[in-house]
C-alpha positions in Angstrom: -18.3 15.1 16.1 -21.2 17.0 14.2 -24.0 15.5 15.9 -26.3 13.2 13.4 -23.7 11.6 11.5 -26.1 10.5 8.8 -26.3 14.2 7.6 -23.0 14.1 6.1 -21.6 11.6 3.5 -19.8 8.5 4.6 -16.7 7.1 2.5 -14.0 4.6 3.5 -10.7 5.8 4.3 -9.9 4.0 0.9 -11.8 6.4 -0.8 -10.0 9.5 0.5 -6.3 8.4 1.4 -3.5 5.9 0.6 -2.8 3.4 3.5 0.3 0.9 3.6 2.0 -0.7 5.9 5.7 0.2 7.5 8.4 -2.0 6.9 11.5 -2.9 8.9 15.4 -3.5 7.4 16.4 -6.7 9.1 18.3 -7.1 11.4 17.6 -3.3 12.5 20.5 -3.3 14.6 22.8 -3.5 11.3 21.1 -0.1 10.4 20.8 2.0 13.4 23.5 5.0 13.3 24.4 7.7 15.5 24.9 9.8 12.2 23.3 13.2 12.3 22.7 13.0 8.8 21.0 9.4 9.4 17.1 9.1 8.6 14.9 9.4 11.6 13.6 6.0 12.9 10.0 6.5 14.5 9.3 4.3 17.1 6.1 4.2 19.4 8.4 4.7 22.5 9.1 8.3 20.6 5.7 9.2 21.0 3.5 9.7 24.4 -0.2 8.6 24.5 -1.3 12.0 24.6 0.7 13.4 21.7 -0.8 14.4 18.2 2.3 14.9 16.4 5.5 13.1 16.0 8.2 15.8 16.4 11.7 13.8 17.2 13.2 10.5 17.6 15.5 8.9 19.8 17.3 7.0 16.9 18.3 7.0 13.5 18.9 4.6 10.6 21.3 4.5 7.8 20.2 5.6 4.3 20.7 1.9 3.4 18.1 1.1 5.9 15.6 3.6 4.8 15.9 2.0 1.3 14.2 -1.2 3.3 11.6 0.7 5.2 8.7 2.9 4.3 9.5 6.7 4.2 7.0 9.3 5.7 6.8 13.1 5.4 5.2 15.8 7.3 1.6 15.8 7.3 1.1 12.1 6.7 -0.5 10.0 9.7 1.0 7.0 11.2 -1.7 4.4 12.7 -0.5 2.0 15.5 -1.2 -1.5 14.0 -0.7 -3.8 17.1 -1.1 -3.8 20.9 -2.7 -0.1 21.4 -3.9 -0.3 17.8 -5.7 2.2 16.1 -3.8 5.3 17.7 -3.0 8.1 14.9 -0.2 10.7 15.0 0.4 13.3 12.6 4.1 13.4 11.3 5.7 16.8 11.9 9.1 15.2 10.5 10.0 13.4 8.2 11.8 9.6 8.5 10.8 5.9 8.1 8.6 3.7 10.0 8.7 0.2 11.0 6.0 -2.7 10.1 4.3 -1.8 13.7 2.8 1.4 11.9 0.1 1.9 8.9 0.8 4.7 6.9 -2.1 7.0 5.8 -1.3 9.5 3.2 -2.5 11.6 0.3 -5.9 12.7 1.8 -5.6 16.4 1.8 -7.7 16.9 -1.0 -10.9 15.6 1.0 -9.7 16.0 4.5 -8.5 18.6 6.7 -5.5 17.1 8.9 -6.6 18.1 12.1 -10.2 17.1 11.5 -9.1 13.8 10.3 -7.1 13.4 13.3 -10.1 13.9 15.5 -12.2 11.6 13.1 -9.8 8.7 13.4 -9.9 9.4 17.2 -13.6 9.5 17.6 -15.7 7.0 18.8 -17.3 5.9 15.8 -14.0 5.2 14.2 -12.3 3.6 17.1 -15.2 0.9 17.7 -14.9 0.1 14.0 -11.0 -0.6 14.5 -11.8 -2.8 17.7 -14.7 -4.8 15.8 -12.0 -5.4 13.0 -8.8 -6.2 14.9 -8.0 -9.7 14.7 -5.2 -12.2 15.9 -5.4 -14.9 18.4 -3.0 -13.3 21.2 -2.4 -9.9 20.0 -5.5 -8.1 18.3 -4.0 -6.1 15.3 -5.1 -4.0 12.3 -3.9 -4.4 8.8 -4.2 -2.2 5.6 -7.3 -4.1 4.3 -9.1 -3.7 7.5 -8.5 -0.1 8.0 -9.4 0.9 4.1 -12.7 -0.2 4.5 -13.4 1.7 8.0 -15.9 4.3 7.1 -15.7 8.1 8.2 -17.8 10.8 7.6 -16.6 13.8 5.4 -18.6 17.2 5.6 -17.5 20.0 3.5 -14.0 21.2 3.9 -15.5 24.5 5.1 -17.1 22.7 7.9 -13.9 20.6 8.6 -11.9 23.8 8.7 -14.3 25.2 11.0 -13.9 22.5 13.3 -10.1 22.6 13.0 -10.0 26.1 14.0 -12.1 25.5 17.2 -10.3 22.2 18.0 -6.8 24.0 17.9 -7.6 26.3 20.6 -9.0 23.3 22.8 
């Protein structure tokens, strides 16, 4: 992304962000609702492979179901943790996520959001995800593995320049 990555400080994701796993109320069918005041239930099917932002959901869950899930807010990242693992998305909406997602939040002090998105998509990071993925039949990531992944953290000024450029590409 910036040429020789050795020129920039490297940190683990855990050093610059909080990471946790989503949670699902069970059985989910008991908590789905068509009420417009329900809570967005964010699933992989709501997002296209080329999307950067999550902007809508097909389903909602009840407020009671939301208490048994993980609540996410705009600007948080969700990262798929199985099957097509390691794919990041930036939340443009509030909602809840199930246990097929990892949530990355509280990174804004160190990282520009768009820069961080492209950093998570970069070959250097995706290669680490691939090497760390575990499982017998389905490879997957977990919070401890993602916490240890290293990323470069250039100055916020360079990150902002990158983000300004990237938003027009």
